[in-house]
C-alpha positions as CSV (number, residue, x, y, z in Angstrom):
1,M,-120.1,218.4,105.3
2,T,-117.0,217.1,103.2
3,E,-117.0,214.6,100.6
4,N,-114.4,212.0,100.2
5,N,-113.3,212.0,96.7
6,S,-110.4,209.6,97.4
7,A,-110.6,206.6,94.8
8,R,-110.6,203.2,96.3
9,P,-108.4,200.7,94.8
10,V,-110.5,198.0,92.7
11,V,-109.7,194.5,93.7
12,V,-110.2,191.7,91.0
13,S,-110.3,188.2,92.0
14,Y,-109.6,185.3,89.5
15,T,-110.6,181.9,90.3
16,P,-109.7,179.5,87.4
17,K,-112.1,177.2,85.9
18,I,-110.4,173.6,86.0
19,L,-111.7,171.2,83.3
20,R,-111.2,167.9,85.1
21,N,-111.8,165.4,82.4
22,M,-112.1,164.7,78.8
23,A,-115.8,165.1,79.1
24,E,-115.6,168.5,80.5
25,I,-112.9,169.6,78.1
26,C,-115.1,168.8,75.1
27,E,-118.2,170.3,76.5
28,E,-116.6,173.6,77.3
29,M,-114.7,173.6,74.0
30,G,-117.4,172.5,72.0
31,V,-115.1,169.6,70.2
32,S,-115.0,165.9,70.2
33,S,-112.5,163.9,72.1
34,H,-110.5,163.2,68.7
35,V,-110.0,167.1,68.6
36,V,-108.7,167.2,72.3
37,R,-106.3,164.4,71.5
38,K,-104.8,166.2,68.4
39,W,-104.7,169.5,70.4
40,V,-102.4,167.4,72.8
41,S,-100.1,166.4,70.1
42,M,-100.1,170.2,68.9
43,G,-98.9,171.2,72.3
44,A,-102.0,172.4,73.9
45,P,-101.9,173.1,77.6
46,I,-103.7,170.1,78.4
47,A,-102.4,167.8,81.2
48,I,-102.3,164.1,81.0
49,E,-102.0,161.8,83.8
50,G,-101.9,157.8,83.3
51,M,-101.5,155.3,80.5
52,G,-103.9,153.8,78.1
53,A,-107.5,153.4,79.3
54,K,-106.6,155.0,82.5
55,R,-105.5,158.2,80.9
56,R,-107.0,161.4,82.5
57,Y,-107.1,165.0,81.1
58,S,-107.4,168.0,82.7
59,A,-107.0,171.7,81.6
60,E,-107.7,175.2,82.6
61,T,-110.2,177.0,80.7
62,V,-108.4,180.4,80.1
63,H,-105.3,178.9,79.2
64,L,-106.6,176.5,76.7
65,Q,-108.9,179.2,75.1
66,L,-105.8,181.6,74.9
67,W,-103.9,178.8,73.1
68,R,-106.7,178.2,70.6
69,E,-106.8,182.1,69.8
70,K,-103.0,181.9,69.1
71,L,-103.8,179.2,66.7
72,S,-106.3,181.1,64.7
73,S,-104.1,184.1,64.6
């Protein structure tokens, strides 16, 4: 009996976590909506659609977290 020692490739799959509104962004990041709006003005990777009261926010968790880490370094 022979052993098969050939290495199998490791496959990593990444599924982004999309934060679909202001409440989800605030909850995930542990901050208030005021802070999220401040981040937007500072260039955070947060998408904004609409105007005024119909404004909608969305972000991808990892991109937003990486942006926050850059601020603190």
